[in-house]
C-alpha positions as CSV (number, residue, x, y, z in Angstrom):
1,M,8.3,-2.5,-3.3
2,T,9.9,-1.4,-6.6
3,I,8.4,0.9,-9.2
4,I,8.4,-1.9,-11.7
5,E,6.3,-4.0,-9.3
6,I,3.8,-1.2,-8.8
7,E,3.4,-0.8,-12.5
8,N,2.9,-4.6,-13.0
9,N,0.3,-4.6,-10.2
10,L,-1.6,-1.8,-11.8
11,N,-1.6,-3.4,-15.1
12,N,-3.0,-6.5,-13.4
13,L,-5.6,-4.4,-11.7
14,I,-6.7,-3.0,-15.1
15,S,-6.7,-6.4,-16.8
16,N,-8.9,-7.9,-14.1
17,F,-10.9,-4.8,-13.3
18,N,-13.7,-5.3,-10.8
19,K,-15.7,-2.4,-9.5
20,E,-16.5,-4.1,-6.2
21,S,-12.9,-4.7,-5.3
22,F,-11.2,-1.8,-7.1
23,I,-10.1,0.3,-4.1
24,F,-8.8,-2.8,-2.3
25,D,-6.9,-3.8,-5.4
26,L,-5.4,-0.3,-5.7
27,L,-4.2,-0.5,-2.1
28,L,-2.7,-4.0,-2.7
29,A,-1.0,-2.6,-5.9
30,Y,1.0,-0.1,-3.7
31,G,1.9,-2.8,-1.1
32,T,-0.7,-2.5,1.6
33,P,-0.5,-5.9,3.5
34,K,-3.3,-8.4,2.7
35,S,-4.0,-8.7,6.4
36,T,-4.7,-5.0,6.5
37,I,-7.1,-5.3,3.5
38,K,-8.8,-8.2,5.2
39,R,-9.4,-6.0,8.3
40,L,-10.7,-3.2,6.1
41,I,-13.2,-5.3,4.4
42,G,-14.4,-6.7,7.7
43,S,-14.5,-3.4,9.5
44,D,-17.2,-0.8,10.2
45,H,-15.3,1.6,8.0
46,D,-16.2,-0.4,4.9
47,K,-19.3,1.2,3.6
48,L,-19.1,0.2,0.0
49,D,-22.2,-1.8,0.1
50,T,-24.3,1.2,1.4
51,N,-23.1,4.5,0.0
52,G,-19.8,3.7,-1.8
53,E,-17.4,5.1,0.8
54,L,-14.3,3.7,2.4
55,I,-12.3,5.3,5.2
56,F,-8.7,4.2,5.7
57,R,-7.4,6.3,8.5
58,K,-4.3,8.4,7.6
59,K,-4.2,6.8,4.1
60,L,-7.3,7.6,2.0
61,F,-11.0,8.5,1.8
62,F,-12.7,6.8,-1.2
63,K,-16.1,7.5,-2.6
64,V,-18.1,6.3,-5.6
65,A,-20.2,8.9,-7.2
66,S,-22.4,8.7,-10.3
67,K,-22.2,12.4,-11.4
68,N,-20.6,15.8,-10.7
69,L,-17.3,14.3,-9.6
70,H,-15.5,17.6,-9.3
71,S,-18.2,19.1,-7.1
72,V,-18.1,16.0,-4.9
73,I,-14.3,16.0,-4.4
74,D,-14.3,19.7,-3.7
75,E,-17.0,19.2,-0.9
76,L,-15.0,16.3,0.6
77,K,-11.8,18.3,0.9
78,T,-13.3,20.5,3.6
79,Q,-15.9,18.1,5.0
80,K,-15.3,17.5,8.7
81,E,-16.3,13.8,8.5
82,V,-13.4,13.4,6.1
83,T,-10.8,15.6,7.5
84,K,-11.0,14.2,11.0
85,H,-9.5,11.0,9.7
86,S,-6.5,12.9,8.1
87,P,-6.5,11.0,4.8
88,R,-3.5,11.5,2.6
89,F,-5.6,11.0,-0.5
90,I,-9.3,11.7,-1.3
91,I,-10.4,9.6,-4.3
92,V,-13.7,10.0,-6.2
93,T,-14.7,7.8,-9.2
94,D,-17.6,6.8,-11.3
95,F,-15.5,3.9,-12.6
96,E,-14.9,5.7,-15.8
97,T,-13.1,8.8,-14.6
98,L,-11.0,9.0,-11.4
99,L,-10.3,12.1,-9.5
100,A,-7.8,12.3,-6.6
101,Y,-6.4,14.9,-4.3
102,D,-3.2,14.8,-2.3
103,T,-3.9,16.6,1.0
104,K,-0.2,17.0,1.8
105,T,1.1,18.4,-1.5
106,S,-2.2,19.8,-2.9
107,D,-1.6,18.0,-6.1
108,S,-4.6,16.8,-8.1
109,L,-5.2,13.9,-10.6
110,D,-7.9,13.8,-13.2
111,T,-7.7,10.7,-15.4
112,E,-9.7,7.9,-17.1
113,L,-9.7,5.2,-14.5
114,L,-8.2,2.6,-16.9
115,N,-5.3,5.0,-17.6
116,I,-4.2,5.0,-14.0
117,V,-1.0,3.0,-14.7
118,N,0.3,6.1,-16.6
119,H,-0.1,8.1,-13.3
120,Y,1.4,5.5,-10.9
121,D,3.6,8.1,-9.4
122,F,0.7,10.1,-8.0
123,F,0.0,7.4,-5.3
124,L,3.6,6.5,-4.5
125,P,3.2,7.7,-0.9
126,L,0.9,4.7,-0.4
127,A,4.1,2.6,-0.9
128,G,6.2,4.7,1.4
129,M,7.8,6.7,-1.4
130,E,7.4,10.4,-0.8
131,K,7.0,12.5,-3.9
132,A,9.6,15.2,-4.4
133,N,8.8,18.8,-3.6
134,F,8.8,20.6,-7.0
135,Q,9.1,24.0,-5.4
136,D,12.6,23.1,-4.2
137,E,13.6,20.7,-7.0
138,N,13.7,20.9,-10.7
139,P,10.9,18.7,-12.1
140,A,13.2,17.5,-14.8
141,D,15.5,16.1,-12.2
142,V,12.7,14.3,-10.5
143,R,11.4,12.8,-13.7
144,A,15.0,11.6,-14.6
145,S,15.4,10.0,-11.2
146,I,12.1,8.1,-11.5
147,K,12.8,6.9,-15.0
148,M,16.3,5.8,-14.1
149,A,14.9,4.0,-11.1
150,K,12.6,2.1,-13.4
151,L,15.5,1.1,-15.7
152,Y,17.6,-0.1,-12.7
153,D,14.7,-2.2,-11.3
154,E,14.2,-3.8,-14.7
155,L,17.9,-4.5,-15.2
156,Q,18.0,-6.1,-11.7
157,K,15.3,-8.6,-12.7
158,N,17.5,-10.0,-15.5
159,N,21.0,-9.6,-14.2
160,K,22.9,-10.5,-11.0
161,F,24.9,-7.8,-9.4
162,E,26.6,-9.6,-6.6
163,S,30.4,-9.5,-6.8
164,K,32.4,-6.2,-6.3
165,E,33.3,-6.5,-10.0
166,D,29.7,-6.8,-11.1
167,I,28.7,-3.8,-9.0
168,H,31.5,-1.7,-10.1
169,S,30.7,-2.6,-13.8
170,L,27.1,-1.5,-13.2
171,N,28.3,1.8,-11.6
172,V,30.6,2.6,-14.6
173,F,27.8,1.6,-17.0
174,L,25.3,4.0,-15.4
175,T,27.7,6.9,-15.4
176,R,28.5,6.3,-19.0
177,L,24.8,6.2,-19.7
178,L,24.3,9.5,-18.0
179,F,27.0,11.1,-20.1
180,C,25.5,9.9,-23.3
181,Y,22.0,11.2,-22.4
182,F,23.4,14.5,-21.4
183,A,25.7,14.7,-24.5
184,E,23.1,14.3,-27.1
185,D,21.0,17.1,-25.6
186,T,23.8,19.6,-25.0
187,N,25.6,19.7,-28.3
188,I,28.5,17.3,-27.4
189,F,26.9,14.7,-29.7
190,E,24.5,15.4,-32.5
191,E,21.0,15.9,-31.1
192,N,19.3,12.6,-30.1
193,L,22.2,10.6,-31.7
194,F,22.6,8.1,-28.9
195,T,18.9,7.4,-28.3
196,Y,18.2,7.3,-32.0
197,S,21.1,4.9,-32.5
198,I,19.8,2.5,-29.8
199,S,16.3,2.6,-31.2
200,S,17.4,2.0,-34.9
201,H,20.3,-0.4,-34.6
202,T,19.3,-2.8,-31.9
203,L,16.7,-5.6,-31.9
204,P,13.3,-4.9,-30.3
205,D,13.7,-7.8,-27.9
206,G,16.9,-6.1,-26.4
207,S,19.0,-9.2,-26.9
208,D,21.8,-7.4,-28.7
209,V,21.8,-4.1,-26.6
210,N,24.7,-5.1,-24.4
211,N,26.9,-6.1,-27.4
212,Y,26.0,-2.9,-29.2
213,M,26.7,-0.8,-26.1
214,E,30.1,-2.5,-25.6
215,R,31.1,-1.8,-29.2
216,L,29.8,1.8,-28.9
217,F,31.8,2.4,-25.7
218,S,34.9,1.1,-27.6
219,I,34.3,3.7,-30.3
220,F,34.2,6.4,-27.7
221,N,37.6,5.2,-26.6
222,T,39.1,5.2,-30.1
223,P,40.3,8.3,-32.0
224,T,38.5,8.6,-35.3
225,D,41.7,8.2,-37.3
226,K,42.5,4.9,-35.5
227,R,39.1,3.2,-35.9
228,E,38.8,0.0,-38.1
229,K,38.1,0.8,-41.7
230,N,34.9,-1.4,-41.7
231,T,33.3,0.6,-38.8
232,P,29.7,1.3,-39.9
233,E,28.8,4.8,-40.7
234,Y,26.2,5.1,-37.9
235,L,29.0,4.3,-35.4
236,Q,31.5,6.6,-37.1
237,K,29.0,9.5,-36.4
238,F,30.0,9.2,-32.7
239,P,33.0,11.4,-31.7
240,Y,36.1,10.3,-29.8
241,V,35.4,10.9,-26.0
242,N,37.7,9.1,-23.7
243,G,39.2,11.3,-20.9
244,G,39.2,8.1,-18.8
245,L,35.4,7.8,-18.9
246,F,35.5,5.0,-21.5
247,K,39.0,3.8,-20.9
248,D,38.3,0.4,-19.2
249,V,36.3,-2.4,-20.7
250,V,33.4,-3.3,-18.4
251,K,30.5,-5.7,-18.7
252,V,27.2,-4.2,-19.9
253,P,24.1,-5.7,-18.3
254,T,21.7,-7.9,-20.3
255,F,18.6,-6.2,-21.7
256,T,15.1,-7.3,-22.5
257,T,12.3,-5.8,-24.5
258,K,11.0,-3.9,-21.5
259,S,14.4,-2.6,-20.3
260,R,15.3,-1.5,-24.0
261,N,12.1,0.4,-24.1
262,I,12.8,2.1,-20.8
263,L,16.4,2.8,-22.1
264,I,14.9,4.7,-25.0
265,E,12.2,6.4,-22.8
266,V,14.9,7.8,-20.6
267,G,16.6,9.2,-23.7
268,Q,13.5,11.1,-24.6
269,L,13.7,13.3,-21.5
270,K,15.0,16.8,-21.9
271,W,18.4,16.2,-20.3
272,S,19.6,19.7,-21.0
273,E,17.2,20.8,-18.3
274,I,18.6,18.4,-15.8
275,N,21.2,19.9,-13.4
276,P,24.5,18.2,-13.4
277,D,25.2,19.7,-9.9
278,I,22.9,17.0,-8.5
279,F,23.5,14.1,-11.0
280,G,25.4,12.0,-8.5
281,S,23.1,12.4,-5.6
282,M,20.0,12.0,-7.8
283,I,21.3,8.7,-9.4
284,Q,22.8,7.5,-6.2
285,A,19.3,7.0,-4.9
286,V,18.4,4.9,-7.8
287,V,20.8,2.1,-6.6
288,T,20.5,2.7,-2.9
289,S,17.3,1.3,-1.5
290,D,17.3,3.3,1.7
291,H,17.3,6.5,-0.3
292,R,14.6,5.4,-2.7
293,G,11.8,6.6,-0.5
294,N,12.4,10.2,-1.5
295,M,12.9,9.4,-5.2
296,G,16.5,10.5,-5.3
297,M,16.5,14.1,-4.2
298,H,19.4,13.7,-1.7
299,Y,21.7,16.5,-2.6
300,T,23.2,19.3,-0.6
301,S,21.5,22.6,-1.7
302,V,23.6,25.3,-3.4
303,P,22.8,27.9,-0.6
304,N,24.1,25.5,2.0
305,I,27.4,24.7,0.0
306,M,27.9,28.6,-0.4
307,K,27.8,28.8,3.4
308,V,31.1,26.9,3.3
309,I,32.6,28.2,0.1
310,E,32.1,32.0,0.5
311,P,33.8,32.5,3.8
312,L,36.4,29.8,3.1
313,F,37.9,31.5,0.0
314,L,35.3,33.0,-2.4
315,D,34.6,36.2,-0.4
316,E,38.3,37.1,-0.2
317,L,38.8,36.4,-4.0
318,Y,35.9,38.8,-4.9
319,L,37.5,41.4,-2.5
320,E,40.7,41.1,-4.4
321,F,38.8,41.5,-7.6
322,E,37.2,44.7,-6.3
323,K,40.7,46.1,-5.3
324,A,42.2,45.3,-8.6
325,Y,39.3,46.4,-10.6
326,E,41.0,49.5,-12.3
327,N,44.4,47.7,-12.7
328,K,44.9,45.4,-15.6
329,S,48.2,43.8,-14.4
330,K,46.7,43.2,-10.9
331,L,43.6,41.6,-12.5
332,Q,46.0,39.3,-14.6
333,M,47.8,38.4,-11.4
334,L,44.4,37.4,-9.8
335,L,43.7,35.3,-12.9
336,N,47.1,33.6,-12.4
337,R,46.2,33.0,-8.8
338,L,42.9,31.2,-9.7
339,A,44.8,28.8,-12.0
340,K,46.9,27.7,-9.0
341,I,44.2,27.2,-6.4
342,K,43.5,23.6,-5.3
343,I,40.1,22.5,-3.9
344,F,40.0,19.3,-2.0
345,D,37.1,17.5,-0.5
346,P,38.1,14.4,1.5
347,A,34.6,13.0,1.8
348,C,33.4,14.2,-1.6
349,G,30.4,11.9,-2.2
350,S,29.2,12.5,-5.7
351,G,31.1,15.8,-6.0
352,N,28.5,18.5,-5.0
353,F,31.0,20.8,-3.1
354,L,33.7,20.4,-5.8
355,I,31.2,21.1,-8.6
356,I,29.9,24.3,-7.1
357,A,33.5,25.4,-6.2
358,Y,34.5,24.8,-9.8
359,K,31.5,26.7,-11.2
360,K,32.0,29.7,-8.9
361,L,35.8,30.0,-9.7
362,R,34.9,29.8,-13.5
363,Q,32.3,32.5,-13.0
364,L,34.8,34.8,-11.2
365,E,37.4,34.1,-13.9
366,M,34.9,35.2,-16.6
367,S,34.1,38.4,-14.7
368,I,37.8,39.2,-14.4
369,M,38.4,38.5,-18.2
370,Q,35.5,40.7,-19.1
371,R,36.9,43.5,-16.9
372,I,40.4,43.1,-18.6
373,D,38.8,43.3,-22.0
374,S,36.9,46.5,-21.0
375,L,40.3,48.1,-19.9
376,S,42.1,46.9,-23.1
377,K,42.1,48.5,-26.5
378,E,42.0,45.0,-28.0
379,K,40.4,41.7,-26.7
380,T,42.8,39.4,-25.0
381,F,41.4,36.2,-26.5
382,Q,42.3,34.2,-23.4
383,F,40.8,30.8,-22.6
384,S,40.0,29.4,-19.2
385,E,43.1,28.5,-17.2
386,I,41.0,26.7,-14.4
387,K,41.4,23.0,-14.9
388,L,39.6,20.0,-13.4
389,T,43.0,18.8,-12.4
390,Q,42.9,21.5,-9.7
391,F,40.1,19.6,-7.9
392,Y,40.7,16.6,-5.6
393,G,38.5,14.3,-3.7
394,I,38.3,11.1,-1.7
395,E,35.2,8.9,-1.7
396,L,34.6,5.6,-0.1
397,D,31.6,4.6,-2.2
398,D,32.5,3.3,-5.6
399,F,29.5,4.6,-7.4
400,A,29.7,8.1,-5.9
401,H,33.4,8.2,-6.9
402,E,32.5,7.3,-10.5
403,V,29.7,9.9,-10.7
404,A,31.8,12.6,-9.1
405,M,34.2,12.5,-12.0
406,L,31.3,12.4,-14.5
407,S,29.6,15.4,-12.8
408,L,32.8,17.4,-12.9
409,W,33.1,16.7,-16.7
410,L,29.6,17.8,-17.3
411,A,30.1,20.9,-15.1
412,E,33.1,21.7,-17.2
413,H,31.0,21.4,-20.4
414,Q,28.2,23.6,-18.9
415,M,30.7,26.3,-18.0
416,N,32.4,26.1,-21.4
417,L,28.9,26.9,-22.9
418,E,28.6,29.8,-20.6
419,F,32.1,31.0,-21.7
420,Y,31.1,30.7,-25.3
421,K,28.0,32.9,-24.7
422,A,30.2,35.5,-23.0
423,F,33.3,35.5,-25.3
424,G,32.3,33.7,-28.5
425,R,35.1,31.2,-28.1
426,T,35.8,28.1,-25.9
427,S,37.9,25.1,-25.6
428,P,36.5,22.1,-27.3
429,S,34.3,19.7,-25.2
430,L,35.8,16.6,-26.7
431,P,38.0,14.7,-26.1
432,L,37.3,14.9,-22.5
433,Q,40.3,15.9,-20.3
434,N,41.1,14.5,-16.9
435,G,38.0,14.6,-14.7
436,G,39.6,15.7,-11.5
437,N,41.7,13.8,-9.1
438,I,39.0,11.8,-7.4
439,V,40.4,8.8,-5.4
440,H,38.2,5.8,-4.4
441,G,39.3,5.0,-0.8
442,N,38.9,5.6,2.9
443,A,39.8,9.2,3.8
444,T,40.6,8.2,7.4
445,R,43.2,5.8,6.2
446,L,44.8,7.5,3.1
447,D,47.6,10.1,3.3
448,W,46.0,13.3,2.3
449,E,49.2,14.7,1.0
450,E,49.5,11.8,-1.4
451,V,45.9,12.4,-2.7
452,C,46.4,16.3,-2.9
453,P,50.2,17.1,-2.9
454,K,51.3,20.3,-1.4
455,N,53.7,22.3,-3.7
456,E,55.4,25.5,-2.7
457,Q,53.2,27.8,-4.9
458,D,49.8,26.1,-4.0
459,E,46.9,27.6,-2.3
460,I,44.8,24.7,-1.0
461,Y,41.2,24.8,0.4
462,I,39.8,21.7,2.0
463,L,36.0,21.5,2.4
464,G,33.0,19.2,2.6
465,N,30.4,17.5,4.6
466,P,32.0,14.3,6.2
467,P,30.0,11.6,7.9
468,Y,28.7,12.6,11.4
469,L,28.3,9.3,13.4
470,G,28.4,9.7,17.1
471,A,30.7,7.5,19.2
472,K,27.9,5.0,20.1
473,L,26.7,4.7,16.5
474,Q,30.0,3.7,14.9
475,N,30.4,0.2,13.5
476,K,33.6,-1.9,14.0
477,I,35.2,-0.6,10.8
478,Q,34.6,3.0,11.8
479,K,35.9,2.3,15.4
480,D,39.0,0.9,13.8
481,D,39.3,4.1,11.6
482,M,39.1,6.2,14.8
483,K,41.9,4.1,16.4
484,F,44.0,4.5,13.3
485,V,43.7,8.3,13.4
486,F,43.8,8.9,17.1
487,D,45.8,5.9,18.5
488,A,47.5,6.8,21.8
489,I,45.2,9.9,22.3
490,K,43.3,9.4,25.5
491,G,39.6,9.5,25.3
492,F,39.3,9.3,21.4
493,N,36.6,6.7,21.6
494,N,34.2,9.3,22.9
495,L,34.5,11.4,19.8
496,D,32.2,11.7,16.8
497,Y,33.5,10.1,13.7
498,I,33.8,13.4,11.9
499,S,36.6,14.4,14.3
500,C,38.9,12.3,12.1
501,W,38.5,14.9,9.3
502,F,39.1,17.8,11.7
503,Y,42.2,16.2,13.2
504,K,43.7,15.2,9.8
505,G,42.8,18.6,8.3
506,A,44.7,20.2,11.2
507,K,47.8,18.2,10.4
508,Y,47.6,18.9,6.7
509,I,47.2,22.7,6.8
510,K,49.7,23.3,9.6
511,N,52.4,25.9,8.5
512,F,51.0,25.8,4.9
513,N,49.0,28.2,2.7
514,S,45.8,26.3,3.3
515,K,42.6,26.4,5.2
516,Y,39.7,24.0,5.7
517,A,36.0,24.1,6.6
518,F,33.6,21.4,7.3
519,V,29.8,21.0,7.9
520,T,29.7,19.2,11.3
521,T,27.4,18.0,14.1
522,T,27.2,20.6,16.8
523,S,28.2,17.9,19.4
524,I,32.0,18.3,18.7
525,C,31.6,21.8,20.2
526,Q,29.8,20.4,23.3
527,G,30.6,18.5,26.4
528,E,33.5,16.2,26.9
529,Q,34.4,16.1,23.1
530,V,35.6,19.7,23.3
531,A,38.6,19.0,25.6
532,I,39.7,16.0,23.5
533,I,39.5,17.2,19.9
534,W,39.9,21.0,20.2
535,S,42.9,20.8,22.4
536,L,44.6,18.8,19.6
537,I,43.7,21.4,17.0
538,F,44.6,24.4,18.9
539,N,47.9,22.8,19.9
540,E,48.8,22.8,16.2
541,D,48.9,26.6,16.4
542,L,45.6,26.8,14.5
543,E,42.5,28.9,15.1
544,I,38.8,29.1,14.1
545,D,38.7,31.5,11.2
546,F,34.9,31.6,10.9
547,A,31.9,29.6,12.1
548,Y,28.2,29.2,11.7
549,Q,26.6,28.5,15.0
550,S,24.0,25.7,15.0
551,F,21.3,25.9,12.4
552,K,19.0,23.5,10.6
553,W,20.6,21.8,7.6
554,A,17.8,22.3,5.1
555,N,18.7,19.5,2.8
556,N,16.3,18.3,0.1
557,A,16.5,14.8,1.7
558,K,13.5,14.2,3.9
559,A,15.4,12.1,6.3
560,N,18.0,14.8,7.0
561,A,15.5,17.8,7.0
562,G,15.9,18.2,10.8
563,V,19.7,17.8,11.3
564,I,21.2,20.6,13.4
565,V,24.7,21.4,12.3
566,S,27.5,24.0,12.5
567,I,30.0,25.0,9.9
568,I,33.6,25.6,11.2
569,G,36.4,27.0,9.2
570,I,40.1,26.4,10.5
571,S,43.2,28.3,9.5
572,N,46.8,28.9,10.7
573,K,46.9,31.8,13.1
574,L,46.3,35.1,11.3
575,S,46.3,38.6,12.7
576,K,42.8,39.4,11.3
577,M,39.2,39.5,12.5
578,K,37.2,36.4,12.5
579,Y,33.5,36.0,11.4
580,L,30.8,34.4,13.5
581,F,27.5,33.8,11.8
582,Q,24.3,33.7,14.0
583,S,20.8,33.5,12.5
584,N,22.0,34.9,9.2
585,I,23.8,37.7,11.0
586,K,27.6,38.1,10.2
587,K,29.5,39.4,13.2
588,E,33.1,40.4,13.2
589,V,34.9,39.1,16.3
590,K,38.3,38.9,17.7
591,N,38.3,35.2,18.6
592,I,36.0,32.2,18.2
593,N,36.5,29.5,20.8
594,A,35.7,25.8,20.7
595,Y,32.2,26.4,21.9
596,L,31.7,28.7,18.9
597,L,31.5,31.8,21.0
598,N,33.1,35.2,20.8
599,A,35.4,34.5,23.8
600,S,38.8,33.4,24.8
601,N,40.0,29.8,24.3
602,I,38.9,28.4,27.7
603,I,38.1,24.7,27.6
604,V,36.1,22.9,30.3
605,E,37.8,19.7,31.2
606,K,36.0,16.5,32.2
607,R,35.7,16.1,36.0
608,N,34.2,13.4,38.2
609,K,32.7,15.7,40.8
610,A,30.1,18.3,40.0
611,L,30.9,22.0,40.5
612,S,27.4,22.5,42.0
613,N,25.5,20.8,44.8
614,F,23.0,19.2,42.5
615,P,22.6,15.5,42.8
616,K,24.5,13.2,40.4
617,M,22.7,12.3,37.1
618,S,23.8,8.8,36.3
619,F,21.5,7.6,33.6
620,G,18.3,8.6,31.8
621,N,15.2,6.8,30.6
622,M,16.4,3.4,29.4
623,P,14.0,0.7,27.8
624,N,16.3,-2.4,28.0
625,D,13.5,-4.0,25.8
626,G,15.2,-5.5,22.7
627,G,13.0,-3.1,20.7
628,G,9.8,-4.6,22.1
629,L,8.4,-1.4,23.6
630,I,9.6,0.9,20.9
631,L,7.3,1.8,17.9
632,T,7.9,3.4,14.6
633,E,5.4,5.8,13.2
634,E,4.0,3.0,11.0
635,E,3.8,0.5,13.8
636,K,2.1,3.1,15.9
637,N,-0.6,3.7,13.1
638,I,-1.1,-0.1,12.7
639,L,-1.8,-0.6,16.5
640,L,-4.3,2.4,16.4
641,E,-6.0,0.8,13.4
642,L,-6.3,-2.5,15.2
643,N,-7.6,-0.9,18.4
644,S,-8.0,2.9,18.8
645,E,-8.3,2.6,22.6
646,T,-4.6,1.8,22.7
647,E,-4.0,5.6,22.2
648,I,-3.8,5.9,26.0
649,I,-0.8,3.5,26.2
650,I,1.2,5.1,23.3
651,R,3.6,7.9,24.1
652,E,6.0,9.9,21.9
653,L,9.7,9.0,22.8
654,T,12.1,11.9,22.5
655,G,15.8,11.6,23.1
656,S,18.9,13.3,21.8
657,S,18.7,11.4,18.5
658,E,15.2,12.7,17.8
659,F,16.2,16.3,18.8
660,I,19.3,16.2,16.5
661,R,17.8,14.5,13.5
662,G,14.2,15.7,13.7
663,T,12.8,12.2,13.6
664,K,10.0,10.6,15.6
665,R,9.6,7.5,17.7
666,W,6.9,6.1,19.9
667,C,6.7,3.6,22.7
668,L,4.3,1.5,24.7
669,W,3.8,3.2,28.1
670,I,1.8,0.7,30.1
671,N,1.2,1.1,33.9
672,D,0.1,-1.8,36.1
673,E,-3.6,-0.6,35.9
674,N,-3.7,-0.6,32.1
675,L,-1.8,-3.9,31.8
676,T,-4.9,-6.0,32.5
677,K,-7.0,-4.1,29.9
678,F,-4.5,-4.3,27.0
679,K,-2.2,-7.3,27.7
680,D,-4.3,-9.7,25.6
681,I,-4.3,-7.6,22.4
682,P,-2.1,-9.8,20.1
683,F,0.2,-6.8,19.0
684,V,0.8,-5.6,22.6
685,K,1.1,-9.2,23.9
686,N,3.8,-9.9,21.3
687,R,5.8,-6.8,22.1
688,I,5.7,-7.6,25.9
689,E,6.9,-11.1,25.1
690,I,9.8,-9.7,23.0
691,T,10.9,-7.5,26.0
692,K,10.6,-10.4,28.4
693,Q,12.7,-12.8,26.3
694,H,15.3,-10.0,25.8
695,R,15.8,-9.5,29.4
696,L,15.8,-13.3,30.3
697,N,18.5,-13.8,27.6
698,S,20.6,-11.0,29.1
699,K,23.9,-11.9,30.9
700,D,23.1,-9.1,33.4
701,T,21.3,-10.5,36.4
702,G,19.6,-7.1,36.9
703,A,18.1,-7.2,33.5
704,Q,16.9,-10.8,34.2
705,R,15.1,-9.7,37.3
706,L,13.4,-7.0,35.1
707,S,11.8,-9.8,33.1
708,S,9.1,-9.9,35.8
709,R,7.7,-6.5,34.5
710,P,8.3,-6.7,30.8
711,H,5.5,-4.2,30.0
712,Q,7.7,-1.3,31.3
713,F,11.0,0.4,30.6
714,R,13.9,-0.6,32.8
715,D,14.2,3.1,34.2
716,I,11.1,5.2,34.4
């Protein structure tokens, strides 16, 4: 369900307001199935006819009250009769005012009931869209994400984005839109120039917005002295931008009255408060349905990025700064060094690692310049020598590739403003210069040296957070990628997908002034993968320069919150101490081996016979059920709503995936004694039948025999 649909549903609820059905209409508005509503109306929980209460387990507790609403809701928050049902929301109303309390986030809502549509986002968890955590995330970022999602939903209703060309045009349009919003709030354009122009010079029905935008984008791509003489004054006010962002002519989507209004609403946000570091990831979620559930907050946090950047190159640069602190010529040499460093992310996504690396280098450069000024009789009047052309990336996703370049442009503008505050001078923001060397392509197939050439004086740092996929989770394209990278290397099909980046990185940095560090799954440092991948890396005469042992990757994306990772830095062999990070403690060690231990490079090879006398472990707990016996959290809750007694046949199912990702699954666990009691419940009966048919259709005769007991896993 989209935000636009929810808003429309709430508007219909208000237009056809009915006290008797209000709470059910509210649930329907957020996508609760009609069958569930029907069960609620007919269940014992429906007490609306007696004392105006409704209990919907795990979802909400609703109460009608005639007076003292605030006192009533305060009592309900701690009342055992309410809390035992674990409702996400407690709602109290007299049908004029509505009070609501979110038991998970402790957020409160106090509004006129008929104004509920303006607070649609409060109840988004009912539709499976978790509200962002404002403690971790900038509220302005969240608001922008929600508004942009609304605009995208509305555009989708009136446009078809099917072909690659259509989708690419949409991606380019959205990145240009972001630039314009940011530009009018950060002194690149006149204040509010873009939004005011749309509001004042397009028709209210939105029919000419696309033509206006196409003309405006052409203006951005044309120097002021080369524009047509009859260009209207209101378009002449816009500066020349270019830099590649407006170079190509792309189709602009068709607008309606509603989408034009949303376009203007988005422009009224305070975009100067929105952090360009997370632009890409924030807006990526707008156009990626599987990310929409968390409203766009899917970016790698700065503290996590710093865990890669600092030990890879930043700590050493600051140490050099400290050593050169009293020597102007050495400080100048360090400035010259910064201007030659290249940063390369071969899985750059929307550019988070590149942006933070750029900002940190600019901040160091400013500190060095300030120190040079303090040692000089006269100010040096230098400008920044760190250019976006020093930053390289590869990204498979077209939209992320476009936004990475945009985010780098905006980060440059942000740092130019910081430079101006410090020195009273800066390079002009417009026209835009090259937005970094970000290539749209498959990093496993491309020649990294063609993307980021190695020149004699270069100092290159490769970094990032490549895709993790385990050997059994790779699709055909990814398996082909693995074959392309590791062809003729025995056992490569047992490696995680991320091993492609480690191997290609090793080939790239060998015998060159370069290092790399990647965030990675811990599994490449465990079991049989170690002998395959680390033998290849160590054979290139490389070593582990630093490493973070396993820790929880505290991302702002809910789905990734429990991922356990390591960070591993690789360099050519150096006669210096290595650094091993354990639980935020930095240890100086002589060597870090493939298991991320302070020990020699011993690798345990795969063997067919156990070293011990323990019996052989051949396989674990396999369902072989076609998904019939496995339940998601939502399916488990539905079953419990239908029949609370089924709790005794539901078990939590925990495998390696759940440990690594921090996710939860459940299963039906039915012994022969319970089968008679529960087999005729429609939900259970259907799941058993799915399992039976899956086994009957199997080519494996063993699986076919198992169809006689489809209520149980294959192996128990």
